[in-house]
N, C-alpha and C positions, 0 to 999 in steps of 0.2 A: 275486465283484466287489463285492457289497454290503458284505462284511466289510472290504474295503480302504477303502471310502468311510467306514465308521465309524472305522477306525484313523486315516486322514488327518484327519478332522474332530476326533477326540479329541486327537491330539498337536499339531496346529496350534493347537487351541483352548487348550491348556495355556499356551502362550506368548502367542498373539494376544489372547485374551480379557482378559488383564491390561492390555495396551496399549489395547484398545478401551474398557475401563472408564475409563482415564485420559483418553482422547480425548473421551468423552461428558461426563465431569465437567468437564473444562477447557473444552469447547465451550460448555457452559451459561454459564460465567463470561465467556467471550469474547463472548457475545451482548450483554453490557452493559458490560464493561470490556475495552478493547483494549490491545494492546502500546503502551507509551509512544511518543508521537510529538509533534512540534511542527507543527501544521497551518499552511498559509499564512495562514489567518484569525487564528490565535493569534500568529503571527510579526508580522503587521501591527498587531494590537491592542496589542502591547507595545512598539511603536516610538514615539518622540516625533516630532512633525512635523519635517520636514526644515527646517533653518535654514542658509541659505547666504549668504555675502557676495559682493561683486563679485570679490574676490581668490580665486583657486583655479585648479587645474590644468585646462587645456583637455583635451577628449577625446583629441586627437591625442597630447598628452604622456602621458596615462594609458595609451593603447594602446602607446606606445613603451616606457614603463617596465615594463609587464606582460610583454609578449613581442613584440619587434619583428619576429619571423619568422612568427608564426602569428596568424590572426584568431580572436577568441573566438567561442564559440557563444552567449554571453549576456553582457550588461552590466547591472549594477544599481548605483544609488547609494542608500545607506542610511546609518543612523547606527549606529556601533559604539563602544561605551564612551564615548558622549557626543560623538564626532567624526564628521563626514561621511566616508564611505569608499566607494570603488568596489570592487565585487566582480565579477570577471571569471571566467567558467567556460570551460574548454577541453575538447575531446574527450579521452576517456580518464580521466574523473573527476579533473580537475585544476582547482583554484581558485587565483586570485591576488588579493590585496588591495592596493589603491593608495590612499594618503592623498590626499584632495581638496586639502587646503591646501598640501602640499609637492610633490605629484606624484611622490612616491617610494614604493617598495614598502614595505608595512607589515612591521614586524618580526614574527617568530613570537610568538604569544600567550604571555604569562607569567602568573604568578599574580595580579599587580596588575591587569593588564588584564582577566583573567577575572572578578575581583571587580567591576571597573568595569562590565563588561557585565551582570553580575547586578544591580547597582544601577540600571542603566538599565532592565532588564526589570521590576524591582519596586522603584520608588523608595521610599526611606524604610524599607526592610525590612532587617533584619540578615542578613548573608551570611557564610558560613564556607567557606573553601577546603578542598576534600576531595582535592586532588591531581590529577595528570594520569594518564590511562590510555589505552592503545591501544583497548581495548574492555572492556566488562564486561557484566553481566546485562542491562542496559537499553539497550545501545548496539550490539547485534549486527547491525543492519541494514546491508546493503551500501551503501545510499544515503548513509551517513556516511563512506565510505572517503576521500573527498577532504578531509575535515575532521580526520582523525586526525593527531596524538594529540588527545584530548578532555580539556579541563579541567573538572572537576566542582566545582560550587559549590552548597552547601545553603543555601536561603533560608528564613527564619522567617515565611513568609506563612501564610494560613489553610490552604492545601493542602500545606504542608511540602514544597515542590518540591525536587527535585534537578535542577539545570540542567547541561547539557552545552554547553561553549563550544568553538567550533572553534579548533584550534591553528593553523590557516592564516589564517582571516579575522577571528577575534575575535568572530564572531556567536554568539548563543545558537542552537543548532541542534536541541536536544531538551530537553523538560522531562518529568520523571517525578514525578507527585504521589505522596504517601504512599498514597493509595487505589489508584492504579495499581500501585505497587510491591508492596503487600500482596496484592492479588487476583491479580496475575500469577504469583505463586508456584504457584498452582493453576489458572492460566489459560494464557496463551500460552506461558509458560516450560515447562509440561508438554505442552501441545498440540503444540508444534513440537519436542518432545524436545530442548530446549536444554541439559539436563544433559549431553548428549553433546558439546557444544561446549566448547572450552577445556581438554580433557583429552588432547590430542594426536592426536585422530582427526577434526579438523575437515574434512579433505579427504574423509572417508568418510561424513560426516553425512548428506548428501543420499541416498547409496546405501542407507544403513541404513534411513532413514525410508521410502524408496521400496519396498524389499523387505519391510519389516514391513507396510506398507499392502497390498502385493500378497498376502502370506500371509493377512492378515486378510480380504481380499476373497474369496480362495479358500475359506478356512475357513467364511465366512458362506454362500457359495453351496452348499457341501457340506451345511451344516446345514439350509438350506432344502430341499434335495433329500431328505435323510433325514427331515426333519420331515413332508414330504408322504407319504413312503413309510410312515411309522409312524402316520399319522393315518387313522382309520377314518371315512370320510365317510358310510357307511351304518350297519350294525349296530355298536353300541359294544362295547368290551371288557367282561370280566366285572365290572370295577369300576364299570360304568355310564358310563364316560367314553369319549370318542373318542381319548384318549391313553392309552397303556399305562403311563405313568410315575406315580410318586408323589413327594411332597415337592419338593425343589429341582429334580429332573429334570422334574417336571411343569410347574413354573413356566418352566423353560427351554424346554420344548417349546411350551407355550401362547404364551409371549412371542415365540418365533421365528415361530410361525404368524401372529401378529397384526402384529408389527413387523419381521419378518425382511427383507422387501423394502426397507423404508425404511432399515434398518440397513446393508444391503449397498450401497444407492445412496450413503449418506453415506460409508462407508469407501472405496468406489470413487472418489467425487468427491474425497475427500481425497488419494487416490493421484494423481488427475489434477492436483491443485494443485502437485505436484512436477514437472510437465512431464516425465514419465518418458520416457527414451530420445528426448527432444526431439520428442515427438509434435506439439507445437504451434508448432514453429519453421518459418517459411516458408522454402522452398528458394530463392526469389528475392525477398527483401524489397524493398519499394518504397523507393527513395531519394527523400527529400522535400527535399533540399538546394536544388533549383531554386525551391522556394516562396519563399525569401528573395529570390531574384533577384540578389543581390550579397552580398558579405561585409560584415560590420559594419565600417564605416570612418568615420573622423571627417569626411571630405568630405561625407558624406550628411546631416550634422547641423549646419547653420549656426547654430542657436540654442544657447546655453550652457545648462548645468543651471540656473543662477539665473534665466535668462529663461524657461525652461520652467516652473519652479516658480511664477513670478509669473503666467504665463498661466493655469495651473491655479487659482491663488488667485483671479484675476479671475473665473473661471467657478464659483467656490464650492467648490472642492476643496482641502482642506488636505492636500497629499500628504505621505506618510510614506516613500515609496520611489518612485524613478524607474527606469524600465526602457527600454532602447534596443532597438528592433527594426527589422529590414529585412524588408519584405513586398513582393513583386513589384517589387523594385529600388528602392523608395522607403523613406525613413527615417521612423520614428515614435517618439515618446517617450510611454510609458504612465505615467500617474500613479496611484498607489494610496493610498487613505486608510486610516484605522484601522477602518472599518466595512465594508470589502469593496467600496466604490465605486471606479470607475475613470474616467479621462478619457484621451482620445487626442489628442496634438498632432501634426498632420501637418506634416512639413517642407516638403512641396510647396506647400501653400496657407497654411501657418502658422496654421491655425485649429484650435480645440479641438472635438473630436467626442465624443458620448456613445457611439456605436457605429460600427463599420466599416460601410460600404455593402456588402451581400452581394456585389454585382458586383465590388468591389475584391478580396475574398478569392477569389472564383470565378476571376477572371482570374489571380491569383497561383498558384492551384492548377493551373490549366490548363497552366502552364509545366512542371509535373512530367512530364507525358506529352503534349506538344503533338501536334496532328494526330490525336489518338485520341479516341474518344467518351468523354464524362464525364457522369455523372448528378449532378444537384444537387437537394437537398431542404432546405428551411428548416424545421427542427423547432420547433414552438411548444409542444410537450408532450413529456414523457418517453415513451420506448418501450422495447422489450425490450433494445435494445443501448445505449441512452443514458439513464442514470437516476442519481439521487443516493442516497447512503447516509449514515448517521450518521457524524459525525467519528471516533468511536472504532473503526469497522469497518476492515477491512483496506484498502479503497480509499476510505474516507470522506474522506481528506485532499484528494482530487482535486476541484477545483471544477467542477461540472457545471451551468453556467448555461443559461438559456433566454432568447431563442431561440438556436439553434446551427445552423451550416451543415454539412450532411453532403454530401460529394462522394465519388462512387464512380468507380473507374478500371477499365479493361479489362486490367489487368496479369494475369499468370498466377494470382495469388492473389486477384484481385477485391477489391482493398483499398478500404476506406472511410477517409476522414479526417473528424474532427469539428473544426470551426474555430470558435473562440470569437469572437463578434462584439464583445466588450468589450475584448479585448486583441490579437486576431489570432493567438493562439497555437493550435498544433495540440494539442488536449487529448485526442485519442484517435486511435489508428491500429488499425483492425480489418481483418485479412485473413481468409481462410477458416479457417486454423488457429486464430486467436484467437476467431473466432466459434464454432468448435467448442468451445473452452475455455469460452466463455460458457455453453454448454449443459451440458457435462460437469462443470464445476467450480462456477461461480457459482450456477447454477440448482439443481443437485442438492445442493450442500453448504450454502449459506446461504439457499436458497429466495428468491433475488432475483427475485421474480415480482411485477409491479406490483399485481395484484389483492390480494395479501397485504400488500405493503409499504404500500399506500395505505390499509389498513384495520387499523391497530394498534388494539387488541392482538390481532387475529386472528392475525397473524404470530407474535406472542409465544406464544400458546396452542399453535399448531401446532408451533413449535420445541421448546417445553418438553415437550409430550406425546411428540413424536418422541424427544427425548433421554431421557425417563424409560423409554420402551420399549426403547431401545438399551441403557440402563444395566441394566435388568432382565435382558436376554439376557446381557450381559457379566458381571455379578456372579455370576449363577447358573452361567455357564460356568466362571468362575474357581473357584467352590466345587467343582463336579463334577470339573474337571480336576485340581485339587490332591488331592481325595479319591482319584481314580484313581492319580495319581502316588505318593501315600503308600502305597496298597495294593501297587503294583508294587515299590516300594523295600523294603517289609517282606517281601514274598514272596521277593525276591532275597537278602535277608540271611539268611532262614531256610534 
């Protein structure tokens, strides 16, 4: 039996150790340079203040022009290529843009408009059209599907950004700096095995990554078992060591004894990030449609965009973007400025608020499962399930502000919702499978543990030491595996 353990570990390792080495190297890069994205904060910071005149399409006209048969899931008013434009999003990753001044559908983005969008993003900076693509190395995210095709524009700013402009709305939806593009060749591009994308096997990419991670996890578990079997805890071997090996094999054995458990948890948690076999999908997901209380409809918003903008200005907010929301059957317009501040204009009382009253959001959430018990907690500090990360990290683009309202339901999956008091948005939905993912992926893979995150550089030292140990195991495994493979091939040739 022991012989088969050695054989499985050896031949799995010949393949898996190479990928493990790539994962550890690229993982270190990703600690500090993430895959390119345009965060909400960056999006707002590069917008000009909204400038509206009295003449412009009313909301009813906009909704009619966009889709008279379906209510949108969100409505924004922003500035695109120097002109105010409504952006409406619909279920199924669909976006529609409507010009404020004419009330007509915006035409598909062309090169001239893409350049104008780039000049708005970076005024006074030279821009060069790089053509349109459906996707490329830095635009593989599924979150961009509603914006394809994407127009690329290179701008000559200090960061030498490559901007991606939506072919649907004309907005800049992604920026990739020269630093991000350079480091990501050995960062996220390798870590997520993106070389397998775009070569005709995109449909199998997830399956390939899942089973490679599974093989690496099994190989590491076998290595730990064999390492313990070969380690003499009492009387040492003749060489005076508790390990019988010499040279690279000795480093592999010692590295596995010290870092093997951590390496296995990292590879296993990477496997969990792929949601293999839909382990973290809820069988009965909670529908939150009732939280709105009604569809987004013009009748709920008696004030025009220009009036809302003036109300926000009177309260000291120079809004760069307006957002229409229905919460508990009532209409609200949210104003966003360039520094992340918000204001709320209630259509019921027509007063400007800094935050929602928690009771208002609690009552709206109660409509999701009326007549059922619901727990409510106002979080004033981050905890294990609600916390912020750096913008470059995988989920760092998500705004996690405090205080936040957490409501829990007695549905089969015991779902929690996190409700943002500044916008009324549902910023997080956690059921039992997603809370399990929090433990098995986020905690074990990136060590999202508040005692470490709150005491940088302690987290950095932990992650770098962890990565160095995993790399030691992987590189020594690659050397040993290819030596064995070479001997086997030479023997067969003879």
